[in-house]
C-alpha positions in Angstrom: -113.3 -161.8 22.8 -111.4 -158.6 21.9 -113.1 -155.2 22.1 -111.9 -151.7 21.3 -111.6 -149.1 24.0 -110.8 -145.5 23.0 -108.8 -143.3 25.4 -108.7 -139.7 24.3 -109.4 -140.8 20.8 -106.7 -143.5 20.6 -108.1 -147.0 20.0 -106.7 -149.9 22.0 -107.7 -153.5 21.3 -108.4 -155.3 24.6 -108.1 -159.0 25.4 -110.7 -158.6 28.1 -113.0 -155.7 28.9 -115.7 -155.4 31.7 -118.0 -152.5 32.4 -119.5 -152.2 35.8 -121.8 -149.7 37.5 -120.8 -148.7 41.0 -123.3 -148.1 43.9 -123.1 -144.3 43.3 -124.1 -144.8 39.6 -120.7 -144.1 38.1 -119.3 -146.6 35.6 -116.0 -148.5 36.1 -114.1 -150.3 33.4 -111.5 -153.1 33.9 -109.5 -154.2 30.8 -106.4 -156.2 29.8 -104.5 -155.5 26.7 -101.0 -156.2 25.3 -98.4 -153.6 24.5 -95.5 -154.2 22.2 -92.1 -152.6 22.4 -93.1 -150.6 19.3 -96.2 -149.1 21.0 -94.7 -148.8 24.5 -93.7 -145.1 24.3 -97.0 -143.9 22.9 -99.1 -146.0 25.5 -96.9 -144.8 28.4 -97.3 -141.2 27.4 -101.1 -141.7 27.0 -101.4 -143.3 30.4 -99.5 -140.5 32.1 -102.4 -138.2 31.1 -104.4 -140.0 34.0 -107.8 -138.5 32.9 -109.5 -139.7 29.7 -112.5 -139.3 27.5 -113.4 -143.0 27.3 -115.4 -144.4 24.4 -116.7 -148.0 24.1 -118.0 -148.1 20.5 -119.4 -151.6 20.8 -121.4 -150.7 23.9 -122.4 -147.2 22.8 -120.8 -145.7 25.9 -118.7 -142.5 26.3 -117.7 -140.7 29.5 -114.9 -139.0 31.4 -112.9 -141.3 33.6 -109.6 -141.4 35.6 -107.2 -144.3 36.3 -108.2 -146.0 39.5 -105.8 -149.0 39.1 -103.1 -150.0 36.7 -100.3 -152.5 36.5 -98.1 -154.3 34.0 -95.9 -157.4 34.1 -93.1 -155.5 32.3 -91.9 -152.0 33.1 -89.3 -151.6 30.3 -90.2 -152.4 26.8 -87.4 -150.6 25.1 -85.9 -153.9 24.0 -87.2 -154.9 20.5 -89.8 -157.6 20.0 -91.1 -157.5 23.7 -94.8 -157.7 24.6 -96.2 -156.8 28.0 -99.5 -157.6 29.6 -101.3 -154.4 30.9 -104.3 -154.2 33.3 -106.2 -150.9 33.5 -109.1 -149.9 35.6 -110.9 -146.6 34.9 -113.6 -145.0 37.1 -116.0 -142.4 35.7 -115.5 -138.9 37.1 -118.3 -137.7 39.3 -120.4 -135.1 37.6 -120.6 -131.7 39.3 
């Protein structure tokens, strides 16, 4: 079932999204989503930010997080009509 995650205000439709709580109380998200060649540049620039304000509207959750793991099956989507599978894990930043 698809669910929307917002990273710094940009909505991304996920194919799979899981929200976990770590032993120290921080939240961790694991999600998979598809990126088309048309969206590749914008998504790449977004992910290079590394730190995000994460919103999960369907779960009523919002918090600051950083990328803890990320991979894709395709690293170059500059050819037209290509689609890549992305996996992203975000871990909530510790509060000071």
